[in-house]
C-alpha positions as a Python dict, from the first residue, in 0.01 Angstrom:
ca = {
    (1, 'X'): (0, 0, 0),
    (2, 'X'): (203, -311, 79),
    (3, 'X'): (88, -591, -154),
    (4, 'X'): (100, -851, 124),
    (5, 'X'): (-131, -640, 333),
    (6, 'X'): (-383, -622, 50),
    (7, 'X'): (-378, -999, 19),
    (8, 'X'): (-437, -1033, 391),
    (9, 'X'): (-750, -820, 359),
    (10, 'X'): (-873, -1039, 76),
    (11, 'X'): (-825, -1346, 297),
    (12, 'X'): (-1041, -1197, 570),
    (13, 'X'): (-1309, -1109, 315),
    (14, 'X'): (-1316, -1470, 200),
    (15, 'X'): (-1348, -1591, 559),
    (16, 'X'): (-1645, -1363, 613),
    (17, 'X'): (-1852, -1445, 309),
    (18, 'X'): (-1848, -1818, 385),
    (19, 'X'): (-2092, -1766, 674),
    (20, 'X'): (-2426, -1587, 722),
    (21, 'X'): (-2409, -1376, 1034),
    (22, 'X'): (-2676, -1285, 1286),
    (23, 'X'): (-2718, -1075, 1593),
    (24, 'X'): (-2784, -1220, 1937),
    (25, 'X'): (-3132, -1371, 1915),
    (26, 'X'): (-3327, -1575, 2169),
    (27, 'X'): (-3027, -1565, 2400),
    (28, 'X'): (-2789, -1717, 2143),
    (29, 'X'): (-2496, -1510, 2010),
    (30, 'X'): (-2451, -1654, 1663),
    (31, 'X'): (-2159, -1428, 1577),
    (32, 'X'): (-1966, -1578, 1868),
    (33, 'X'): (-2049, -1926, 1742),
    (34, 'X'): (-1923, -1842, 1393),
    (35, 'X'): (-1597, -1700, 1526),
    (36, 'X'): (-1556, -2001, 1753),
    (37, 'X'): (-1602, -2245, 1464),
    (38, 'X'): (-1333, -2066, 1266),
    (39, 'X'): (-1087, -2108, 1551),
    (40, 'X'): (-1139, -2481, 1605),
    (41, 'X'): (-798, -2651, 1610),
    (42, 'X'): (-911, -3014, 1601),
    (43, 'X'): (-1230, -3182, 1486),
    (44, 'X'): (-1385, -3476, 1306),
    (45, 'X'): (-1653, -3447, 1042),
    (46, 'X'): (-1838, -3605, 753),
    (47, 'X'): (-1991, -3414, 464),
    (48, 'X'): (-2167, -3428, 131),
    (49, 'X'): (-2162, -3166, -142),
    (50, 'X'): (-2414, -3202, -424),
    (51, 'X'): (-2427, -2993, -741),
    (52, 'X'): (-2713, -3019, -992),
    (53, 'X'): (-2747, -2809, -1307),
    (54, 'X'): (-3066, -2814, -1514),
    (55, 'X'): (-2982, -2704, -1868),
    (56, 'X'): (-3206, -2547, -2125),
    (57, 'X'): (-3214, -2731, -2463),
    (58, 'X'): (-3016, -2446, -2618),
    (59, 'X'): (-2717, -2534, -2403),
    (60, 'X'): (-2651, -2842, -2618),
    (61, 'X'): (-2687, -2672, -2956),
    (62, 'X'): (-2372, -2691, -3166),
    (63, 'X'): (-2198, -2936, -2931),
    (64, 'X'): (-2053, -3266, -3048),
    (65, 'X'): (-2112, -3594, -2866),
    (66, 'X'): (-1806, -3557, -2646),
    (67, 'X'): (-1896, -3205, -2538),
    (68, 'X'): (-2254, -3313, -2462),
    (69, 'X'): (-2130, -3596, -2242),
    (70, 'X'): (-1911, -3362, -2044),
    (71, 'X'): (-2191, -3112, -1993),
    (72, 'X'): (-2425, -3388, -1879),
    (73, 'X'): (-2189, -3465, -1590),
    (74, 'X'): (-2300, -3143, -1422),
    (75, 'X'): (-2659, -3264, -1395),
    (76, 'X'): (-2565, -3465, -1086),
    (77, 'X'): (-2222, -3422, -929),
    (78, 'X'): (-2160, -3521, -569),
    (79, 'X'): (-1864, -3530, -333),
    (80, 'X'): (-1898, -3747, -23),
    (81, 'X'): (-1652, -3714, 265),
    (82, 'X'): (-1709, -4018, 486),
    (83, 'X'): (-1444, -3921, 739),
    (84, 'X'): (-1235, -3608, 786),
    (85, 'X'): (-1001, -3566, 1080),
    (86, 'X'): (-802, -3259, 1179),
    (87, 'X'): (-550, -3349, 1446),
    (88, 'X'): (-341, -3032, 1421),
    (89, 'X'): (-230, -2772, 1172),
    (90, 'X'): (-4, -3029, 1007),
    (91, 'X'): (-187, -3360, 1056),
    (92, 'X'): (-510, -3427, 871),
    (93, 'X'): (-683, -3704, 682),
    (94, 'X'): (-994, -3760, 475),
    (95, 'X'): (-1163, -4040, 284),
    (96, 'X'): (-1470, -4050, 66),
    (97, 'X'): (-1585, -4071, -293),
    (98, 'X'): (-1668, -3864, -598),
    (99, 'X'): (-2001, -3963, -755),
    (100, 'X'): (-2043, -3849, -1113),
    (101, 'X'): (-2193, -3991, -1431),
    (102, 'X'): (-2332, -4294, -1248),
    (103, 'X'): (-1984, -4384, -1124),
    (104, 'X'): (-1833, -4384, -775),
    (105, 'X'): (-1462, -4311, -738),
    (106, 'X'): (-1325, -4357, -390),
    (107, 'X'): (-1024, -4177, -249),
    (108, 'X'): (-826, -4129, 70),
    (109, 'X'): (-579, -3861, 169),
    (110, 'X'): (-342, -3838, 466),
    (111, 'X'): (-106, -3557, 562),
    (112, 'X'): (154, -3514, 835),
    (113, 'X'): (446, -3278, 894),
    (114, 'X'): (656, -3413, 608),
    (115, 'X'): (435, -3561, 340),
    (116, 'X'): (90, -3622, 198),
    (117, 'X'): (-37, -3942, 36),
    (118, 'X'): (-337, -3961, -198),
    (119, 'X'): (-497, -4285, -311),
    (120, 'X'): (-764, -4300, -582),
    (121, 'X'): (-963, -4614, -658),
    (122, 'X'): (-827, -4766, -979),
    (123, 'X'): (-499, -4574, -984),
    (124, 'X'): (-219, -4829, -993),
    (125, 'X'): (-2, -4644, -742),
    (126, 'X'): (-65, -4380, -475),
    (127, 'X'): (38, -4019, -527),
    (128, 'X'): (295, -3880, -285),
    (129, 'X'): (366, -3513, -224),
    (130, 'X'): (623, -3333, -16),
    (131, 'X'): (474, -3053, 192),
    (132, 'X'): (686, -2796, 15),
    (133, 'X'): (495, -2888, -302),
    (134, 'X'): (137, -2874, -175),
    (135, 'X'): (-81, -2905, 130),
    (136, 'X'): (-395, -3077, 13),
    (137, 'X'): (-577, -3098, 343),
    (138, 'X'): (-653, -2752, 471),
    (139, 'X'): (-977, -2855, 643),
    (140, 'X'): (-989, -2534, 843),
    (141, 'X'): (-626, -2545, 952),
    (142, 'X'): (-517, -2259, 723),
    (143, 'X'): (-240, -2472, 575),
    (144, 'X'): (-216, -2263, 258),
    (145, 'X'): (-224, -1925, 433),
    (146, 'X'): (149, -1871, 386),
    (147, 'X'): (103, -1851, 13),
    (148, 'X'): (-172, -1590, 53),
    (149, 'X'): (17, -1352, 280),
    (150, 'X'): (338, -1398, 89),
    (151, 'X'): (562, -1589, 332),
    (152, 'X'): (766, -1891, 233),
    (153, 'X'): (940, -2016, 548),
    (154, 'X'): (643, -2108, 769),
    (155, 'X'): (584, -2462, 888),
    (156, 'X'): (232, -2610, 874),
    (157, 'X'): (201, -2553, 1251),
    (158, 'X'): (300, -2186, 1211),
    (159, 'X'): (55, -2125, 928),
    (160, 'X'): (-223, -2284, 1130),
    (161, 'X'): (-140, -2060, 1428),
    (162, 'X'): (-129, -1756, 1199),
    (163, 'X'): (-475, -1835, 1062),
    (164, 'X'): (-620, -1873, 1411),
    (165, 'X'): (-464, -1545, 1526),
    (166, 'X'): (-604, -1364, 1223),
    (167, 'X'): (-953, -1484, 1303),
    (168, 'X'): (-915, -1419, 1676),
    (169, 'X'): (-765, -1070, 1658),
    (170, 'X'): (-883, -935, 1322),
    (171, 'X'): (-1194, -1135, 1234),
    (172, 'X'): (-1453, -970, 1456),
    (173, 'X'): (-1496, -675, 1218),
    (174, 'X'): (-1598, -908, 936),
    (175, 'X'): (-1823, -1131, 1145),
    (176, 'X'): (-2002, -886, 1377),
    (177, 'X'): (-2108, -666, 1085),
    (178, 'X'): (-2289, -951, 910),
    (179, 'X'): (-2660, -858, 888),
    (180, 'X'): (-2941, -1085, 997),
    (181, 'X'): (-3094, -1317, 742),
    (182, 'X'): (-3424, -1210, 587),
    (183, 'X'): (-3595, -1495, 769),
    (184, 'X'): (-3435, -1606, 1092),
    (185, 'X'): (-3555, -1841, 1361),
    (186, 'X'): (-3361, -1950, 1670),
    (187, 'X'): (-3510, -2200, 1909),
    (188, 'X'): (-3388, -2425, 2192),
    (189, 'X'): (-3394, -2799, 2115),
    (190, 'X'): (-3284, -3125, 2272),
    (191, 'X'): (-3166, -3326, 1972),
    (192, 'X'): (-2907, -3601, 1950),
    (193, 'X'): (-2630, -3529, 1700),
    (194, 'X'): (-2388, -3753, 1515),
    (195, 'X'): (-2070, -3824, 1708),
    (196, 'X'): (-2238, -3808, 2048),
    (197, 'X'): (-2393, -3542, 2264),
    (198, 'X'): (-2692, -3320, 2200),
    (199, 'X'): (-2771, -2999, 2018),
    (200, 'X'): (-2933, -2734, 2236),
    (201, 'X'): (-2996, -2471, 1968),
    (202, 'X'): (-3139, -2484, 1618),
    (203, 'X'): (-3096, -2193, 1380),
    (204, 'X'): (-3291, -2161, 1056),
    (205, 'X'): (-3200, -1877, 820),
    (206, 'X'): (-3329, -1805, 473),
    (207, 'X'): (-3313, -1564, 183),
    (208, 'X'): (-3526, -1554, -131),
    (209, 'X'): (-3487, -1376, -463),
    (210, 'X'): (-3363, -1019, -431),
    (211, 'X'): (-3317, -1069, -57),
    (212, 'X'): (-2986, -1240, -143),
    (213, 'X'): (-2857, -931, -323),
    (214, 'X'): (-2996, -688, -67),
    (215, 'X'): (-2835, -884, 218),
    (216, 'X'): (-2495, -865, 47),
    (217, 'X'): (-2543, -491, -14),
    (218, 'X'): (-2642, -435, 349),
    (219, 'X'): (-2328, -618, 458),
    (220, 'X'): (-2104, -397, 246),
    (221, 'X'): (-2270, -84, 385),
    (222, 'X'): (-2235, -213, 742),
    (223, 'X'): (-1864, -266, 690),
    (224, 'X'): (-1833, 81, 539),
    (225, 'X'): (-2008, 253, 831),
    (226, 'X'): (-1805, 78, 1102),
    (227, 'X'): (-1497, 301, 1089),
    (228, 'X'): (-1395, 217, 1447),
    (229, 'X'): (-1422, -156, 1379),
    (230, 'X'): (-1218, -114, 1061),
    (231, 'X'): (-938, 64, 1245),
    (232, 'X'): (-941, -199, 1522),
    (233, 'X'): (-927, -478, 1263),
    (234, 'X'): (-628, -322, 1090),
    (235, 'X'): (-459, -269, 1425),
    (236, 'X'): (-510, -635, 1510),
    (237, 'X'): (-398, -745, 1165),
    (238, 'X'): (-73, -548, 1199),
    (239, 'X'): (0, -707, 1537),
    (240, 'X'): (-68, -1056, 1402),
    (241, 'X'): (168, -1007, 1108),
    (242, 'X'): (426, -854, 1342),
    (243, 'X'): (399, -1152, 1578),
    (244, 'X'): (442, -1396, 1288),
    (245, 'X'): (758, -1298, 1098),
    (246, 'X'): (737, -1629, 911),
    (247, 'X'): (447, -1474, 715),
    (248, 'X'): (700, -1251, 540),
    (249, 'X'): (512, -922, 590),
    (250, 'X'): (739, -620, 539),
    (251, 'X'): (722, -241, 522),
    (252, 'X'): (777, -33, 210),
    (253, 'X'): (1155, -61, 257),
    (254, 'X'): (1140, -438, 267),
    (255, 'X'): (1222, -448, 639),
    (256, 'X'): (1027, -649, 900),
    (257, 'X'): (735, -461, 1052),
    (258, 'X'): (812, -245, 1358),
    (259, 'X'): (589, -42, 1591),
    (260, 'X'): (679, 271, 1398),
    (261, 'X'): (512, 126, 1088),
    (262, 'X'): (172, 77, 1252),
    (263, 'X'): (18, 427, 1206),
    (264, 'X'): (89, 433, 832),
    (265, 'X'): (-18, 71, 797),
    (266, 'X'): (-353, 134, 964),
    (267, 'X'): (-421, 465, 788),
    (268, 'X'): (-329, 343, 440),
    (269, 'X'): (-527, 26, 495),
    (270, 'X'): (-830, 218, 617),
    (271, 'X'): (-827, 447, 314),
    (272, 'X'): (-778, 164, 66),
    (273, 'X'): (-1043, -65, 215),
    (274, 'X'): (-1294, 217, 262),
    (275, 'X'): (-1249, 316, -102),
    (276, 'X'): (-1297, -44, -214),
    (277, 'X'): (-1612, -84, -5),
    (278, 'X'): (-1754, 249, -125),
    (279, 'X'): (-1700, 152, -487),
    (280, 'X'): (-1866, -184, -426),
    (281, 'X'): (-2164, -21, -253),
    (282, 'X'): (-2208, 235, -530),
    (283, 'X'): (-2192, -31, -799),
    (284, 'X'): (-2446, -247, -619),
    (285, 'X'): (-2680, 49, -576),
    (286, 'X'): (-2651, 138, -945),
    (287, 'X'): (-2734, -219, -1039),
    (288, 'X'): (-3031, -216, -799),
    (289, 'X'): (-3163, 112, -941),
    (290, 'X'): (-3130, -16, -1300),
    (291, 'X'): (-3402, -269, -1222),
    (292, 'X'): (-3245, -557, -1414),
    (293, 'X'): (-3134, -770, -1121),
    (294, 'X'): (-3476, -928, -1078),
    (295, 'X'): (-3399, -1146, -1379),
    (296, 'X'): (-3090, -1279, -1204),
    (297, 'X'): (-3247, -1310, -859),
    (298, 'X'): (-3598, -1442, -921),
    (299, 'X'): (-3825, -1575, -646),
    (300, 'X'): (-3713, -1920, -757),
    (301, 'X'): (-3366, -1841, -620),
    (302, 'X'): (-3305, -1904, -251),
    (303, 'X'): (-3053, -1984, 19),
    (304, 'X'): (-3160, -2177, 326),
    (305, 'X'): (-2931, -2269, 614),
    (306, 'X'): (-2995, -2488, 916),
    (307, 'X'): (-2749, -2505, 1205),
    (308, 'X'): (-2741, -2719, 1518),
    (309, 'X'): (-2522, -2599, 1806),
    (310, 'X'): (-2433, -2770, 2131),
    (311, 'X'): (-2397, -2626, 2480),
    (312, 'X'): (-2044, -2505, 2403),
    (313, 'X'): (-2173, -2312, 2098),
    (314, 'X'): (-1984, -2548, 1869),
    (315, 'X'): (-2158, -2597, 1535),
    (316, 'X'): (-2241, -2968, 1516),
    (317, 'X'): (-2450, -2977, 1200),
    (318, 'X'): (-2479, -2759, 891),
    (319, 'X'): (-2731, -2800, 610),
    (320, 'X'): (-2712, -2528, 344),
    (321, 'X'): (-2912, -2534, 21),
    (322, 'X'): (-2859, -2276, -253),
    (323, 'X'): (-3080, -2260, -562),
    (324, 'X'): (-3034, -2015, -845),
    (325, 'X'): (-3314, -1993, -1102),
    (326, 'X'): (-3262, -1709, -1354),
    (327, 'X'): (-3551, -1544, -1532),
    (328, 'X'): (-3636, -1599, -1897),
    (329, 'X'): (-3432, -1301, -2017),
    (330, 'X'): (-3124, -1411, -1826),
    (331, 'X'): (-3163, -1767, -1955),
    (332, 'X'): (-3110, -1638, -2307),
    (333, 'X'): (-2752, -1554, -2215),
    (334, 'X'): (-2706, -1835, -1962),
    (335, 'X'): (-2887, -2146, -2094),
    (336, 'X'): (-2972, -2303, -1758),
    (337, 'X'): (-3308, -2320, -1584),
    (338, 'X'): (-3159, -2375, -1238),
    (339, 'X'): (-2841, -2448, -1045),
    (340, 'X'): (-2863, -2618, -706),
    (341, 'X'): (-2586, -2661, -451),
    (342, 'X'): (-2636, -2838, -120),
    (343, 'X'): (-2376, -2880, 154),
    (344, 'X'): (-2440, -3105, 453),
    (345, 'X'): (-2182, -3141, 728),
    (346, 'X'): (-2176, -3303, 1071),
    (347, 'X'): (-1896, -3223, 1315),
    (348, 'X'): (-1793, -3377, 1644),
    (349, 'X'): (-1499, -3400, 1880),
    (350, 'X'): (-1444, -3026, 1824),
    (351, 'X'): (-1121, -2921, 1998),
    (352, 'X'): (-1099, -3273, 2140),
    (353, 'X'): (-833, -3542, 2107),
    (354, 'X'): (-827, -3639, 1739),
    (355, 'X'): (-591, -3889, 1576),
    (356, 'X'): (-573, -3842, 1200),
    (357, 'X'): (-479, -4131, 974),
    (358, 'X'): (-108, -4122, 896),
    (359, 'X'): (47, -4135, 548),
    (360, 'X'): (176, -4483, 473),
    (361, 'X'): (508, -4473, 294),
    (362, 'X'): (503, -4656, -39),
    (363, 'X'): (820, -4724, -234),
    (364, 'X'): (633, -4736, -564),
    (365, 'X'): (426, -4418, -534),
    (366, 'X'): (414, -4150, -803),
    (367, 'X'): (468, -3776, -775),
    (368, 'X'): (248, -3526, -968),
    (369, 'X'): (539, -3452, -1203),
    (370, 'X'): (467, -3783, -1374),
    (371, 'X'): (167, -3624, -1547),
    (372, 'X'): (326, -3296, -1648),
    (373, 'X'): (399, -3206, -2007),
    (374, 'X'): (216, -3293, -2327),
    (375, 'X'): (209, -3668, -2255),
    (376, 'X'): (64, -3617, -1908),
    (377, 'X'): (-306, -3657, -1986),
    (378, 'X'): (-279, -3983, -2178),
    (379, 'X'): (-28, -4121, -1928),
    (380, 'X'): (-265, -4039, -1642),
    (381, 'X'): (-538, -4235, -1818),
    (382, 'X'): (-314, -4537, -1874),
    (383, 'X'): (-212, -4536, -1509),
    (384, 'X'): (-565, -4648, -1410),
    (385, 'X'): (-696, -5002, -1421),
    (386, 'X'): (-916, -5038, -1730),
    (387, 'X'): (-1202, -5188, -1531),
    (388, 'X'): (-1216, -4906, -1274),
    (389, 'X'): (-1488, -4642, -1265),
    (390, 'X'): (-1219, -4374, -1272),
    (391, 'X'): (-1078, -4510, -1599),
    (392, 'X'): (-1424, -4529, -1754),
    (393, 'X'): (-1499, -4170, -1653),
    (394, 'X'): (-1168, -4040, -1789),
    (395, 'X'): (-1190, -4245, -2108),
    (396, 'X'): (-1559, -4229, -2198),
    (397, 'X'): (-1707, -3908, -2056),
    (398, 'X'): (-1400, -3687, -2026),
    (399, 'X'): (-1238, -3830, -2340),
    (400, 'X'): (-893, -3803, -2186),
    (401, 'X'): (-763, -4054, -2439),
    (402, 'X'): (-861, -3837, -2736),
    (403, 'X'): (-568, -3659, -2896),
    (404, 'X'): (-598, -3423, -3189),
    (405, 'X'): (-398, -3171, -3387),
    (406, 'X'): (-529, -2911, -3629),
    (407, 'X'): (-337, -2735, -3903),
    (408, 'X'): (-451, -2439, -4112),
    (409, 'X'): (-345, -2313, -4454),
    (410, 'X'): (-201, -1993, -4306),
    (411, 'X'): (-23, -1889, -3990),
    (412, 'X'): (208, -2062, -3747),
    (413, 'X'): (265, -2434, -3813),
    (414, 'X'): (43, -2431, -4122),
    (415, 'X'): (18, -2731, -4352),
    (416, 'X'): (171, -2743, -4700),
    (417, 'X'): (8, -2882, -5014),
    (418, 'X'): (258, -3013, -5269),
    (419, 'X'): (198, -3043, -5647),
    (420, 'X'): (196, -3424, -5631),
    (421, 'X'): (-119, -3408, -5416),
    (422, 'X'): (11, -3480, -5068),
    (423, 'X'): (-56, -3262, -4765),
    (424, 'X'): (241, -3213, -4534),
    (425, 'X'): (220, -3121, -4166),
    (426, 'X'): (491, -3004, -3921),
    (427, 'X'): (604, -3313, -3731),
    (428, 'X'): (718, -3146, -3410),
    (429, 'X'): (388, -2969, -3361),
    (430, 'X'): (203, -3295, -3432),
    (431, 'X'): (425, -3480, -3183),
    (432, 'X'): (349, -3225, -2911),
    (433, 'X'): (-25, -3261, -2968),
    (434, 'X'): (0, -3640, -2951),
    (435, 'X'): (205, -3643, -2632),
    (436, 'X'): (507, -3774, -2823),
    (437, 'X'): (860, -3638, -2847),
    (438, 'X'): (1079, -3567, -3148),
    (439, 'X'): (1459, -3575, -3122),
    (440, 'X'): (1743, -3583, -3373),
    (441, 'X'): (2005, -3859, -3355),
    (442, 'X'): (2315, -3709, -3515),
    (443, 'X'): (2497, -4043, -3509),
    (444, 'X'): (2230, -4206, -3726),
    (445, 'X'): (2134, -3884, -3909),
    (446, 'X'): (1771, -3964, -3835),
    (447, 'X'): (1478, -3821, -3644),
    (448, 'X'): (1329, -4031, -3364),
    (449, 'X'): (957, -3987, -3298),
    (450, 'X'): (899, -4150, -2957),
    (451, 'X'): (532, -4232, -2913),
    (452, 'X'): (486, -4330, -2550),
    (453, 'X'): (111, -4392, -2580),
    (454, 'X'): (166, -4676, -2829),
    (455, 'X'): (508, -4783, -2701),
    (456, 'X'): (687, -4729, -3030),
    (457, 'X'): (967, -4524, -3183),
    (458, 'X'): (941, -4417, -3545),
    (459, 'X'): (1267, -4339, -3727),
    (460, 'X'): (1270, -4095, -4018),
    (461, 'X'): (1542, -3938, -4233),
    (462, 'X'): (1515, -3617, -4430),
    (463, 'X'): (1470, -3688, -4798),
    (464, 'X'): (1403, -4062, -4751),
    (465, 'X'): (1060, -4222, -4794),
    (466, 'X'): (1164, -4521, -4582),
    (467, 'X'): (1067, -4512, -4214),
    (468, 'X'): (1108, -4772, -3942),
    (469, 'X'): (878, -4853, -3653),
    (470, 'X'): (1040, -5124, -3447),
    (471, 'X'): (1137, -5394, -3695),
    (472, 'X'): (872, -5286, -3946),
    (473, 'X'): (971, -5086, -4253),
    (474, 'X'): (721, -4855, -4424),
    (475, 'X'): (731, -4633, -4731),
    (476, 'X'): (595, -4280, -4714),
    (477, 'X'): (418, -4124, -5012),
    (478, 'X'): (643, -3817, -4987),
    (479, 'X'): (986, -3785, -4821),
    (480, 'X'): (1024, -3584, -4497),
    (481, 'X'): (1113, -3229, -4597),
    (482, 'X'): (1262, -2937, -4405),
    (483, 'X'): (1106, -2597, -4478),
    (484, 'X'): (1236, -2290, -4294),
    (485, 'X'): (1391, -2513, -4029),
    (486, 'X'): (1073, -2719, -3972),
    (487, 'X'): (1044, -3088, -4058),
    (488, 'X'): (729, -3172, -4257),
    (489, 'X'): (583, -3518, -4325),
    (490, 'X'): (279, -3642, -4524),
    (491, 'X'): (-28, -3615, -4302),
    (492, 'X'): (-208, -3938, -4393),
    (493, 'X'): (105, -4153, -4374),
    (494, 'X'): (218, -4027, -4034),
    (495, 'X'): (-137, -4050, -3901),
    (496, 'X'): (-151, -4418, -3997),
    (497, 'X'): (180, -4485, -3821),
    (498, 'X'): (45, -4317, -3505),
    (499, 'X'): (-283, -4511, -3513),
    (500, 'X'): (-472, -4193, -3603),
    (501, 'X'): (-689, -4067, -3887),
    (502, 'X'): (-631, -3760, -4099),
    (503, 'X'): (-903, -3553, -4261),
    (504, 'X'): (-947, -3218, -4431),
    (505, 'X'): (-1247, -2999, -4358),
    (506, 'X'): (-1345, -2709, -4579),
    (507, 'X'): (-1414, -2386, -4395),
    (508, 'X'): (-1518, -2048, -4527),
    (509, 'X'): (-1180, -1890, -4456),
    (510, 'X'): (-942, -2187, -4481),
    (511, 'X'): (-926, -2562, -4511),
    (512, 'X'): (-839, -2740, -4188),
    (513, 'X'): (-632, -3058, -4164),
    (514, 'X'): (-711, -3256, -3849),
    (515, 'X'): (-534, -3564, -3716),
    (516, 'X'): (-719, -3752, -3440),
    (517, 'X'): (-660, -4069, -3241),
    (518, 'X'): (-771, -4252, -2928),
    (519, 'X'): (-514, -4387, -2681),
    (520, 'X'): (-526, -4547, -2340),
}
């Protein structure tokens, strides 16, 4: 089967599992509302996403202080979107903050047809991106769809139109087969909603424990039994890809799709997807029969969703809370007592006139390439103001300024112990780990170790104990030595020049030489 077609099917699967479907209840067709929300072309919204992980004490066993700090960040991690605007498939903006570790890091992002601009509180310059590099604000516009279906020539407007056509002409199969929630209540209301207007319908859906697994299994079986819907979906998918040549879909000969290709496309797709669904259903049934899933889906696990819809069946409010609480046996392998995820979103001006914030050109912005390579992490840290919450998070909790290199007695880039007592380490490998660069100056017959983090260049010559750092001259305890084409230097001496410490740890299988420093 055509690889691009397989990827298109995966896209539709992802669209489907992001919503819990229902039949028409109390006069409200929820499936229609879900499809309609997927096809919204413009909207404004605000959201919060909160993640909380409760760890068992065993989760921290064997971790050092740095690793413990990083794990602790997951106890309370929140993303707040104060304003998100989708003006079109190519114009979007968002602003908000990341709240983690007791710190609040604000950001704003704007995108138009030609560029995107990201600003982060504390970062000395904004980040600019060309749209051929990335499209950060998808926000329902399908801006990254071209990558999924394999095309490369589509504009943001074309990819947005392609996404809407996929949902409109091929999405019904995935949405209308969604089973009802285990607990479902639909009732008329008259409730004011953020952004103006009123909600006329309230939907409450819930699942508990094994109901979550059984709902997913019922969905797979519903898809498998709907052979007519599957064929119609594939037919619609073919027509969408045919109508959008910018997606790059092609037949087995590499030619653009033609009407003659449709029968084989639909039949091969039907066989492949039916086989995939059957395998998934069989595997889920085997797991259910084994009787071990109850430890993964205890009664403490649940998913509860509340929706508010207006008279036009536009979703105006979403409140979804997922809690996973594994049983005691499962906790032995996964040392957490619970994981909670809550998503709250309010939407307004759906398919109305929306004006997204425009990117503001900045002559001193940075591109992401600035932080590529081995020096990228420490440079990223230094590019933040030291007093900012972002800098403190990167420096203290995430330890982005910590650089280390380890060398073993055997294997690639191993250390060497010489009879005079010194331990030598390969300089190029050390330089890479420290975000530095090592080059040879043939005119001076010396090696230049350029250490960007400390703003210095260290000059060394093979066979000479004398090294220079700026105007300072230092004597090494052992001269730089080339062994099998690799330049070696004494570990403790080079560590001191780099503002690092060197130590040797005894292990059961080999001693380990470690050089560590803090920068930023």
